[in-house]
C-alpha positions as CSV (number, residue, x, y, z in Angstrom):
1,X,47.1,-84.7,36.4
2,X,44.6,-86.6,38.3
3,X,43.1,-87.3,41.7
4,X,41.7,-90.6,42.7
5,X,39.4,-90.9,45.8
6,X,38.3,-94.3,47.1
7,X,35.7,-95.3,49.7
8,X,36.5,-98.6,51.4
9,X,34.2,-101.0,53.2
10,X,34.3,-100.6,56.9
11,X,34.3,-103.4,59.4
12,X,30.7,-102.8,60.5
13,X,29.5,-102.5,56.9
14,X,26.6,-100.2,57.8
15,X,27.0,-98.4,54.4
16,X,27.8,-99.3,50.8
17,X,31.0,-98.1,49.2
18,X,28.8,-97.5,46.1
19,X,27.3,-94.6,48.1
20,X,30.4,-92.6,47.0
21,X,28.4,-91.6,43.9
22,X,25.7,-90.1,46.1
23,X,28.3,-88.3,48.3
24,X,29.9,-86.7,45.2
25,X,26.7,-86.1,43.3
26,X,28.0,-88.1,40.4
27,X,26.4,-91.3,38.8
28,X,29.0,-94.1,38.8
29,X,27.9,-95.3,35.4
30,X,28.3,-92.0,33.6
31,X,31.3,-90.0,32.5
32,X,31.1,-86.4,33.6
33,X,33.0,-83.4,32.1
34,X,33.6,-79.9,33.5
35,X,35.2,-77.0,31.7
36,X,37.7,-75.1,33.9
37,X,39.9,-72.1,33.2
38,X,42.8,-74.5,32.8
39,X,41.3,-77.1,30.6
40,X,38.8,-80.0,30.8
41,X,38.1,-82.0,33.9
42,X,36.8,-85.5,33.3
43,X,35.2,-87.5,36.2
44,X,34.4,-91.2,36.0
45,X,34.4,-94.3,38.3
46,X,37.0,-96.9,37.2
47,X,36.1,-99.2,40.1
48,X,32.7,-99.8,41.7
49,X,32.3,-102.7,44.1
50,X,31.2,-103.8,47.5
51,X,34.7,-103.6,49.0
52,X,35.9,-100.5,47.2
53,X,34.6,-97.7,45.0
54,X,36.9,-95.3,43.3
55,X,36.3,-92.0,41.5
56,X,38.9,-90.4,39.2
57,X,39.2,-86.7,38.4
58,X,41.5,-86.2,35.3
59,X,42.5,-82.7,34.3
60,X,43.7,-82.2,30.8
61,X,45.5,-78.8,30.9
62,X,45.1,-76.7,27.8
63,X,48.3,-74.5,27.7
64,X,47.1,-72.6,24.6
65,X,43.7,-71.8,26.1
66,X,45.4,-70.4,29.2
67,X,46.7,-67.4,27.3
68,X,44.1,-67.2,24.5
69,X,42.9,-63.6,24.3
70,X,45.8,-62.1,26.4
71,X,47.7,-59.1,25.2
72,X,51.0,-59.8,23.4
73,X,52.5,-57.3,25.7
74,X,51.6,-59.4,28.7
75,X,54.6,-60.2,30.9
76,X,56.0,-63.6,30.4
77,X,53.7,-64.5,27.5
78,X,56.3,-66.9,26.0
79,X,56.7,-68.6,29.4
80,X,53.0,-69.4,29.3
81,X,53.7,-71.9,26.5
82,X,57.1,-73.1,27.6
83,X,56.8,-74.3,31.2
84,X,55.8,-77.2,33.3
85,X,52.1,-76.5,33.6
86,X,50.7,-79.4,31.6
87,X,52.7,-81.7,33.8
88,X,52.5,-80.3,37.3
89,X,49.8,-77.7,37.4
90,X,48.9,-78.1,41.1
91,X,46.8,-75.0,41.5
92,X,44.8,-75.8,38.3
93,X,44.1,-79.3,39.7
94,X,42.7,-77.6,42.9
95,X,40.5,-75.4,40.7
96,X,39.2,-78.5,38.9
97,X,38.5,-80.1,42.2
98,X,36.4,-77.2,43.4
99,X,34.6,-77.0,40.1
100,X,33.8,-80.7,40.0
101,X,32.8,-81.4,43.6
102,X,31.6,-78.0,45.0
103,X,28.6,-79.4,46.9
104,X,30.7,-82.2,48.4
105,X,33.4,-79.7,49.5
106,X,30.7,-77.9,51.6
107,X,29.6,-81.3,53.2
108,X,26.2,-81.5,51.5
109,X,24.6,-84.7,50.2
110,X,21.0,-84.7,49.2
111,X,20.7,-88.5,49.4
112,X,23.3,-89.5,52.0
113,X,23.7,-86.6,54.5
114,X,24.3,-89.1,57.4
115,X,27.3,-90.4,55.6
116,X,28.5,-86.9,54.6
117,X,28.5,-86.0,58.3
118,X,30.6,-89.0,59.5
119,X,34.2,-90.1,59.2
120,X,34.7,-92.8,56.6
121,X,37.6,-95.0,55.5
122,X,39.0,-93.1,52.5
123,X,42.1,-93.2,50.3
124,X,43.3,-90.5,47.9
125,X,46.0,-90.5,45.2
126,X,47.3,-87.4,43.5
127,X,49.6,-88.0,40.5
128,X,51.8,-86.3,39.3
129,X,52.2,-83.6,41.8
130,X,55.0,-81.1,42.1
131,X,56.6,-80.5,45.6
132,X,58.9,-77.7,46.6
133,X,60.9,-79.1,49.5
134,X,60.5,-82.8,48.8
135,X,58.6,-85.5,50.7
136,X,59.3,-83.8,54.1
137,X,56.9,-81.0,53.2
138,X,54.2,-83.4,52.1
139,X,54.4,-85.2,55.5
140,X,54.5,-81.9,57.3
141,X,51.2,-80.7,55.9
142,X,49.2,-83.9,55.7
143,X,50.3,-86.1,58.7
144,X,49.0,-83.7,61.4
145,X,45.6,-84.1,59.8
146,X,45.6,-87.8,60.6
147,X,46.6,-89.3,57.2
148,X,49.0,-92.1,56.5
149,X,51.2,-90.6,53.8
150,X,53.1,-92.4,51.1
151,X,55.3,-90.4,48.7
152,X,57.1,-91.9,45.7
153,X,59.4,-89.8,43.5
154,X,58.7,-89.8,39.8
155,X,61.2,-87.2,38.7
156,X,63.7,-85.4,41.0
157,X,65.8,-83.6,38.4
158,X,63.9,-80.3,38.3
159,X,63.6,-77.4,40.7
160,X,60.4,-79.1,42.1
161,X,60.3,-82.8,42.8
162,X,57.6,-84.6,40.9
163,X,55.9,-87.3,43.1
164,X,53.1,-89.8,43.3
165,X,51.2,-88.9,46.5
166,X,48.9,-91.4,48.3
167,X,46.9,-90.6,51.5
168,X,44.8,-92.9,53.7
169,X,42.6,-92.0,56.7
170,X,39.3,-92.1,58.4
171,X,37.8,-88.7,57.8
172,X,34.7,-87.0,56.5
173,X,34.7,-86.8,52.7
174,X,34.3,-83.0,52.8
175,X,37.4,-82.7,55.1
176,X,39.5,-84.7,52.6
177,X,38.3,-82.6,49.7
178,X,39.1,-79.4,51.6
179,X,42.5,-80.6,52.6
180,X,43.3,-81.4,49.0
181,X,41.9,-78.2,47.7
182,X,44.1,-76.1,50.0
183,X,47.2,-78.2,50.3
184,X,47.8,-79.5,46.7
185,X,48.6,-75.9,45.5
186,X,50.7,-75.3,48.7
187,X,53.0,-78.2,47.8
188,X,54.6,-76.7,44.7
189,X,54.6,-73.2,46.2
190,X,53.6,-71.7,42.8
191,X,49.9,-70.7,42.4
192,X,49.1,-69.7,38.9
193,X,46.6,-67.0,39.6
194,X,46.4,-63.5,41.0
195,X,46.2,-63.3,44.8
196,X,44.2,-60.6,46.5
197,X,42.3,-60.2,49.8
198,X,39.5,-62.5,48.5
199,X,42.0,-65.3,48.6
200,X,42.2,-64.9,52.3
201,X,38.5,-65.6,52.6
202,X,38.8,-68.7,50.5
203,X,41.7,-70.0,52.5
204,X,39.9,-69.4,55.9
205,X,36.6,-70.9,54.6
206,X,38.3,-74.0,53.2
207,X,40.6,-74.2,56.2
208,X,37.8,-73.8,58.8
209,X,38.1,-76.3,61.6
210,X,41.7,-77.4,60.9
211,X,44.0,-74.7,59.6
212,X,44.1,-72.6,62.7
213,X,45.4,-75.5,64.9
214,X,47.7,-76.9,62.2
215,X,51.4,-76.9,63.3
216,X,52.4,-75.9,59.8
217,X,49.8,-73.1,59.4
218,X,52.4,-70.4,58.8
219,X,54.0,-72.4,56.0
220,X,50.6,-73.2,54.5
221,X,49.4,-69.6,54.7
222,X,52.6,-68.2,53.2
223,X,52.5,-70.5,50.3
224,X,48.8,-70.3,49.7
225,X,49.0,-66.5,49.5
226,X,52.2,-66.5,47.4
227,X,54.3,-64.9,50.2
228,X,52.5,-61.6,49.9
229,X,53.5,-60.2,53.3
230,X,50.4,-58.0,54.0
231,X,48.0,-60.7,53.1
232,X,49.9,-63.4,55.0
233,X,50.0,-61.2,58.1
234,X,46.3,-60.5,57.9
235,X,45.4,-64.2,57.4
236,X,47.7,-65.4,60.3
237,X,46.2,-62.7,62.5
238,X,42.7,-64.0,61.8
239,X,43.8,-67.6,62.4
240,X,45.3,-66.6,65.7
241,X,42.1,-64.8,66.7
242,X,40.2,-68.0,65.9
243,X,42.5,-70.0,68.2
244,X,42.3,-67.4,70.9
245,X,38.5,-67.5,70.7
246,X,38.4,-71.2,71.1
247,X,40.8,-71.0,74.1
248,X,38.7,-68.2,75.5
249,X,35.6,-70.4,75.2
250,X,37.4,-73.2,77.0
251,X,38.7,-71.1,79.8
252,X,35.3,-69.3,80.2
253,X,33.7,-72.7,80.5
254,X,35.9,-73.8,83.4
255,X,34.2,-71.9,86.2
256,X,30.7,-72.5,85.0
257,X,29.2,-75.5,86.8
258,X,26.7,-76.3,84.1
259,X,29.4,-76.4,81.4
260,X,31.7,-78.6,83.6
261,X,28.9,-81.0,84.2
262,X,27.8,-81.3,80.6
263,X,31.1,-81.2,78.8
264,X,31.9,-85.0,79.0
265,X,28.7,-85.8,77.1
266,X,29.2,-82.9,74.6
267,X,25.7,-81.7,75.5
268,X,26.3,-78.2,74.3
269,X,27.2,-79.3,70.8
270,X,24.4,-81.8,70.8
271,X,21.9,-79.1,71.7
272,X,23.0,-76.8,68.9
273,X,23.0,-79.6,66.4
274,X,19.5,-80.7,67.4
275,X,18.1,-77.2,67.3
276,X,19.7,-76.5,63.9
277,X,18.3,-79.7,62.5
278,X,14.8,-78.9,63.8
279,X,15.0,-75.4,62.1
280,X,16.2,-76.9,58.8
281,X,13.6,-79.7,58.8
282,X,10.9,-77.1,59.2
283,X,12.2,-75.0,56.4
284,X,12.9,-72.0,58.6
285,X,15.1,-69.5,56.7
286,X,14.8,-66.6,59.1
287,X,15.5,-67.1,62.8
288,X,15.0,-65.0,65.9
289,X,17.5,-66.2,68.6
290,X,16.2,-65.0,71.9
291,X,18.8,-65.0,74.7
292,X,21.5,-65.5,72.1
293,X,24.3,-65.0,74.5
294,X,27.7,-65.0,72.8
295,X,26.2,-66.0,69.5
296,X,27.1,-69.7,69.5
297,X,23.9,-70.8,67.7
298,X,24.2,-67.8,65.3
299,X,27.7,-68.7,64.4
300,X,26.6,-72.2,63.5
301,X,23.5,-71.0,61.6
302,X,25.3,-68.5,59.4
303,X,27.4,-71.3,57.9
304,X,24.3,-72.8,56.4
305,X,23.1,-71.6,53.0
306,X,19.5,-72.2,53.9
307,X,19.6,-69.5,56.6
308,X,18.8,-66.1,55.1
309,X,18.6,-64.0,58.2
310,X,19.3,-64.3,62.0
311,X,18.5,-61.8,64.7
312,X,20.1,-62.4,68.1
313,X,18.5,-60.7,71.2
314,X,20.1,-60.5,74.6
315,X,19.8,-58.3,77.7
316,X,23.6,-58.1,78.2
317,X,25.5,-55.4,76.3
318,X,28.8,-57.1,77.1
319,X,27.6,-60.4,75.9
320,X,26.4,-58.9,72.6
321,X,29.8,-57.2,72.2
322,X,31.5,-60.6,72.5
323,X,29.0,-62.0,70.0
324,X,29.7,-59.2,67.5
325,X,33.4,-59.7,67.8
326,X,33.2,-63.4,67.3
327,X,31.0,-63.0,64.3
328,X,33.4,-60.3,63.0
329,X,30.5,-58.0,62.2
330,X,32.6,-54.9,62.3
331,X,34.7,-56.1,59.3
332,X,32.0,-58.3,57.7
333,X,30.9,-57.7,54.2
334,X,27.5,-56.2,53.3
335,X,26.0,-59.7,52.7
336,X,27.0,-60.8,56.2
337,X,25.6,-57.6,57.8
338,X,22.3,-58.2,56.0
339,X,22.1,-61.7,57.3
340,X,23.0,-61.2,60.9
341,X,21.7,-58.7,63.4
342,X,22.2,-58.2,67.2
343,X,19.8,-56.4,69.4
344,X,19.8,-55.6,73.1
345,X,16.4,-56.2,74.7
346,X,14.3,-57.9,77.3
347,X,12.7,-61.2,76.5
348,X,9.6,-60.3,78.5
349,X,8.7,-57.2,76.5
350,X,7.2,-57.5,73.1
351,X,9.1,-55.9,70.2
352,X,7.8,-55.2,66.7
353,X,11.2,-56.1,65.3
354,X,10.6,-59.7,66.3
355,X,7.7,-60.1,64.0
356,X,7.9,-61.8,60.6
357,X,10.5,-64.4,61.4
358,X,9.9,-68.1,60.4
359,X,11.2,-69.4,63.7
360,X,12.3,-68.3,67.2
361,X,14.7,-70.2,69.5
362,X,15.2,-70.2,73.3
363,X,18.2,-72.5,73.9
364,X,18.7,-73.0,77.6
365,X,17.1,-69.6,78.4
366,X,13.8,-70.0,80.2
367,X,15.4,-71.5,83.3
368,X,17.2,-68.2,83.8
369,X,13.9,-66.3,84.2
370,X,11.9,-65.9,87.3
371,X,8.8,-68.2,87.0
372,X,6.6,-65.2,87.5
373,X,8.0,-63.7,84.3
374,X,7.3,-66.7,82.1
375,X,3.8,-65.4,81.3
376,X,5.2,-62.2,80.0
377,X,7.6,-64.1,77.8
378,X,4.7,-66.2,76.6
379,X,2.8,-63.1,75.5
380,X,5.7,-61.3,73.8
381,X,6.8,-64.4,71.9
382,X,3.8,-66.6,71.2
383,X,1.2,-63.9,71.3
384,X,2.9,-60.9,69.7
385,X,5.8,-62.1,67.6
386,X,4.0,-65.4,66.7
387,X,6.5,-67.1,64.5
388,X,5.3,-70.2,62.8
389,X,8.0,-72.3,64.7
390,X,9.3,-71.9,68.2
391,X,12.1,-74.2,69.6
392,X,12.7,-74.3,73.3
393,X,15.3,-76.3,75.2
394,X,15.8,-76.5,78.9
395,X,17.6,-78.9,81.4
396,X,15.8,-82.0,82.6
397,X,16.0,-81.9,86.4
398,X,15.5,-85.7,86.7
399,X,18.8,-86.3,85.0
400,X,20.8,-84.3,87.5
401,X,21.2,-87.3,89.8
402,X,23.4,-88.9,87.1
403,X,26.0,-86.1,87.1
404,X,29.0,-87.1,89.1
405,X,29.6,-84.9,92.2
406,X,26.3,-83.0,91.9
407,X,24.5,-82.6,95.2
408,X,20.9,-83.7,95.6
409,X,18.5,-80.8,95.0
410,X,21.2,-78.6,93.5
411,X,20.8,-76.9,90.1
412,X,23.3,-77.0,87.3
413,X,24.0,-73.2,87.3
414,X,23.7,-70.7,90.1
415,X,21.8,-68.4,87.8
416,X,19.0,-70.9,87.2
417,X,15.7,-69.9,88.8
418,X,14.2,-73.3,88.3
419,X,14.8,-76.6,86.5
420,X,11.8,-78.7,85.3
421,X,11.1,-82.4,85.2
422,X,9.9,-83.8,81.9
423,X,6.3,-83.8,83.2
424,X,6.6,-80.1,84.3
425,X,8.1,-79.0,81.0
426,X,5.5,-80.9,79.0
427,X,2.6,-79.5,81.1
428,X,3.8,-75.9,80.6
429,X,4.4,-76.4,76.9
430,X,1.0,-78.0,76.3
431,X,-0.8,-75.1,78.0
432,X,1.2,-72.5,76.0
433,X,0.5,-74.4,72.8
434,X,-3.2,-74.6,73.4
435,X,-3.5,-71.0,74.4
436,X,-1.8,-69.7,71.3
437,X,-2.8,-72.1,68.5
438,X,0.3,-74.2,68.3
439,X,1.0,-77.9,68.2
440,X,3.9,-79.0,70.4
441,X,6.2,-82.1,70.1
442,X,9.0,-83.1,72.4
443,X,12.5,-84.5,71.8
444,X,15.2,-85.6,74.3
445,X,18.7,-84.3,73.8
446,X,21.8,-86.2,74.9
447,X,22.2,-89.8,76.2
448,X,18.9,-91.3,77.2
449,X,18.5,-93.0,80.5
450,X,15.6,-95.4,80.8
451,X,14.4,-94.0,84.2
452,X,15.5,-90.4,84.2
453,X,15.4,-89.5,80.5
454,X,17.9,-87.3,78.7
455,X,19.9,-84.4,80.2
456,X,18.2,-81.8,78.1
457,X,14.7,-81.6,76.7
458,X,13.4,-79.8,73.6
459,X,9.9,-78.7,72.7
460,X,9.1,-77.7,69.1
461,X,6.0,-75.6,68.7
462,X,4.3,-75.3,65.3
463,X,1.7,-72.6,64.8
464,X,-1.6,-73.6,63.3
465,X,-0.6,-77.3,63.0
466,X,-3.4,-78.3,65.4
């Protein structure tokens, strides 16, 4: 069996198709081999050019090696040798994919991260692949993800149809790889390995961002978990919770004036992306998130391998309960509980537990404090906790005039105690930095207007840099 993945030249041509090698962490001029539990995976590039570059993953299944060392009393031992595995081992191909392109599955690229983060014109071919249910099932699972699907029958005489599958779409490479990893074994409805609760975590991890909303999520989940009723029920329950959380987030945003104003320009997502990028760039592996709210930044950070520990602090018990539920801390494993902590506390009173962190974040927090309390925050954070990095974001009042329907002089949220202009924010930040031995740099967040700046502004304080 084999998978071919091709990167095509886009109309704007702002990247090279030869970058596929960087995205997959494989040199196009070399032949790469990986040993898997099913056999040998060979990776090479049969086509490298300006208009198209193709990588091919070929899996040579070893049917003898599959049962080598197993007891002769093992159930179905003879069937291990006399079956269709060398021809249509869908699940083994998925294992080979994960083994060969692990970093790419997670969306990481050391040399071309900007390309790894964007949708690219990609094509994929999987051949031969077994399908229980025919071409209709293939279209049912792939077309909702935005792919153009072409299915050609190779052999329709057996219990499972053998097909040549081709996909085309403009997606992130990591998304395509995760779709193939999950859905190729789903097609033949016959995974060849033991299924337990750990398989739920794998399915949810690889299906993050797309499986919960997929119209065929029940079919996919049942087949992925080999119809084990208890596991399927648990997985579907967690997927439903994920959808409910997103719906709750959307509904909660409706009455909040600030969210309504900023939603059209995706300012919330841009803020979190920008703050996370600043933390990563500074090499901050432990983060203190002050005013963490419902844990949106924490939820984003815990997905990153470079983040070792995050502590969220908020004054609201109810808000922290929501954060704990959305982070699933009650049912989380030991490793997750070691990485993530939530603490009720005031931001204007120093706490010894805040000390020792690489970085602290205040994302759209300071404007909710009375101006007279800012000096207390300054002492507790910059003076007592004194992380080597502090990231602060706050609205830019000058930009308010560009929000449709916003009255002159109004603030974006009724709980805001103030909103600063760029000059006011920079003046406060410069004074704090000088007083506590930090260097401060500023960065706009969101669409930049020549006169009024960006809708949000960020200050990055670095201790001792001066």
